[in-house]
C-alpha positions as CSV (number, residue, x, y, z in Angstrom):
1,M,31.5,-105.3,-38.0
2,I,30.2,-105.3,-34.1
3,R,33.4,-104.9,-32.9
4,I,34.4,-101.4,-35.2
5,L,31.0,-100.0,-34.5
6,R,31.5,-100.1,-31.0
7,Q,35.0,-98.9,-31.4
8,I,33.1,-96.4,-33.1
9,F,30.6,-95.3,-30.7
10,R,32.9,-95.5,-27.6
11,T,35.6,-92.8,-30.0
12,G,32.3,-90.0,-30.7
13,I,33.3,-87.1,-32.6
14,V,36.9,-86.8,-33.1
15,T,36.2,-83.1,-35.2
16,E,38.1,-80.6,-33.6
17,E,35.8,-77.3,-34.5
18,L,36.9,-73.8,-35.9
19,P,37.5,-71.9,-33.7
20,R,35.2,-68.5,-33.5
21,E,37.6,-65.9,-35.6
22,A,38.2,-68.4,-38.1
23,D,34.7,-69.3,-38.6
24,A,33.3,-65.6,-38.8
25,E,36.0,-65.6,-41.8
26,I,34.9,-68.0,-43.4
27,R,31.0,-66.8,-43.4
28,E,32.1,-63.6,-44.4
29,T,34.5,-64.8,-47.8
30,G,31.6,-67.0,-48.3
31,S,28.7,-65.0,-48.8
32,R,31.0,-63.2,-50.4
33,L,31.9,-65.6,-52.7
34,E,28.5,-66.9,-52.5
35,E,27.6,-63.4,-54.4
36,A,30.0,-63.5,-56.9
37,I,29.7,-66.8,-58.3
38,R,25.9,-66.5,-58.6
39,R,27.0,-63.2,-60.4
40,R,29.3,-64.5,-63.4
41,F,28.8,-68.0,-63.1
42,R,24.4,-67.4,-62.6
43,G,24.9,-70.1,-59.4
44,S,27.9,-72.5,-59.1
45,L,31.5,-73.1,-59.4
46,T,32.8,-76.0,-60.4
47,I,36.7,-76.9,-60.3
48,R,38.7,-79.5,-61.8
49,Q,41.8,-79.6,-59.8
50,V,45.2,-80.7,-60.8
51,D,48.4,-82.2,-59.5
52,A,51.1,-81.1,-61.7
53,G,54.0,-82.4,-59.3
54,S,52.4,-81.9,-55.7
55,C,54.2,-83.3,-52.7
56,N,49.7,-83.5,-51.7
57,G,50.7,-80.8,-48.9
58,C,47.6,-79.1,-50.9
59,E,45.4,-81.5,-51.5
60,L,44.9,-81.9,-47.7
61,E,44.2,-79.3,-48.0
62,I,41.9,-78.9,-50.7
63,H,39.7,-81.7,-49.7
64,A,40.3,-79.3,-46.2
65,I,37.4,-76.9,-47.8
66,N,34.9,-80.0,-48.9
67,N,34.8,-81.7,-45.6
68,P,32.0,-80.6,-43.2
69,I,33.4,-77.8,-41.3
70,Y,34.3,-75.4,-44.2
71,N,31.8,-77.1,-47.4
72,C,32.3,-75.2,-49.6
73,E,29.4,-76.7,-51.7
74,R,26.9,-74.7,-49.2
75,F,28.9,-71.4,-51.5
76,G,28.1,-73.1,-54.6
77,I,31.8,-74.2,-55.2
78,H,31.7,-78.1,-57.1
79,F,35.2,-80.5,-57.9
80,T,34.2,-81.8,-61.2
81,A,36.7,-85.1,-62.3
82,S,36.3,-83.5,-65.9
83,P,38.2,-80.1,-67.4
84,R,35.1,-80.1,-69.7
85,F,33.0,-79.6,-67.4
86,A,34.7,-76.5,-65.6
87,D,35.0,-73.5,-65.1
88,M,37.9,-73.5,-63.3
89,L,41.9,-75.5,-62.7
90,L,43.1,-75.9,-59.2
91,V,46.8,-76.7,-60.4
92,T,49.3,-77.6,-56.8
93,G,52.7,-78.4,-57.3
94,P,56.0,-77.4,-59.7
95,V,54.8,-78.2,-62.9
96,S,57.6,-81.7,-63.2
97,H,57.8,-82.5,-66.9
98,N,56.5,-85.7,-67.0
99,M,53.2,-83.3,-66.5
100,E,53.4,-80.4,-68.7
101,I,51.7,-82.1,-71.8
102,A,48.6,-83.4,-69.0
103,L,48.2,-80.0,-68.3
104,R,48.8,-78.2,-71.5
105,R,46.3,-80.4,-72.3
106,T,43.9,-79.6,-69.2
107,Y,43.6,-76.4,-69.7
108,V,42.7,-76.5,-73.8
109,A,40.2,-78.7,-72.8
110,T,38.7,-76.5,-70.2
111,P,36.5,-74.7,-71.8
112,P,36.7,-70.8,-72.2
113,P,36.0,-68.6,-70.4
114,K,38.3,-70.3,-67.9
115,L,40.4,-69.7,-65.0
116,V,43.4,-70.9,-63.3
117,V,44.4,-70.5,-59.8
118,A,47.8,-71.9,-59.1
119,V,47.8,-73.2,-55.4
120,G,50.9,-73.1,-53.2
121,D,53.9,-72.1,-53.6
122,C,55.3,-74.8,-56.0
123,G,52.3,-73.5,-57.6
124,C,53.8,-69.9,-57.6
125,N,57.2,-70.2,-58.4
126,G,58.2,-73.8,-57.6
127,G,58.7,-73.8,-53.8
128,V,61.5,-75.8,-52.7
129,F,61.9,-77.5,-56.0
130,G,62.0,-74.7,-58.2
131,E,63.6,-75.2,-60.8
132,S,65.5,-78.9,-61.8
133,Y,65.7,-81.5,-64.2
134,A,62.6,-82.8,-63.0
135,S,59.8,-79.5,-62.1
136,L,59.9,-76.8,-64.8
137,G,59.2,-74.2,-61.8
138,G,56.1,-72.5,-61.0
139,V,52.5,-73.6,-63.5
140,H,52.7,-70.4,-64.7
141,K,56.0,-71.3,-67.6
142,V,53.8,-73.5,-68.9
143,V,49.8,-72.5,-68.8
144,P,48.3,-69.0,-68.1
145,V,47.9,-68.1,-64.2
146,D,45.0,-65.4,-63.4
147,V,45.2,-65.9,-59.2
148,F,48.3,-66.9,-57.3
149,I,47.6,-68.5,-53.5
150,P,50.8,-68.6,-51.2
151,G,51.5,-70.9,-48.2
152,C,53.5,-74.3,-47.9
153,P,50.6,-75.6,-47.8
154,P,47.8,-72.7,-47.9
155,T,45.8,-72.5,-45.3
156,P,41.8,-73.7,-46.3
157,T,41.1,-70.1,-45.7
158,A,43.5,-68.8,-47.9
159,L,42.0,-71.1,-50.1
160,L,38.1,-70.1,-50.3
161,Q,40.2,-66.1,-50.7
162,G,42.2,-66.5,-53.3
163,I,39.4,-68.4,-55.3
164,L,37.1,-65.1,-54.6
165,K,39.7,-63.3,-56.1
166,A,39.7,-64.9,-58.8
167,V,35.9,-65.0,-59.3
168,E,35.6,-61.2,-58.5
169,G,38.0,-60.8,-61.5
């Protein structure tokens, strides 16, 4: 244990800070997002993230918006494990045949008014997987989608802007 702590102290902080332009863009998007969330959801937006068959690239970027650099919680965004508490579904990946029923059930379990955001090229149109024996294609083929966030994977800034677009309606 002491050896690990010494290594941690020796290594120090290795996280890179955002460039000033990106930081300014995040702050601007965040303040608009915070205001929109306050108006529409009375202070906080609860998101249920659903992986419908992705490669996990989009999930890494979704986790990034929740890290200390982007810190989406300062804007009033929280993630939940239950769709029953969610205001928004953030769906990644092309919908695989195995996940179709689970995605439909998650959509039905989410109380209205609900927002659905398709994340990444795969969520938008099936991406490199398209429609095949294993994939139904984009999320819109299974549940209605309010906003599409393209990219492979989309940046954390693009994710926050897409969430803002969905909340502003």
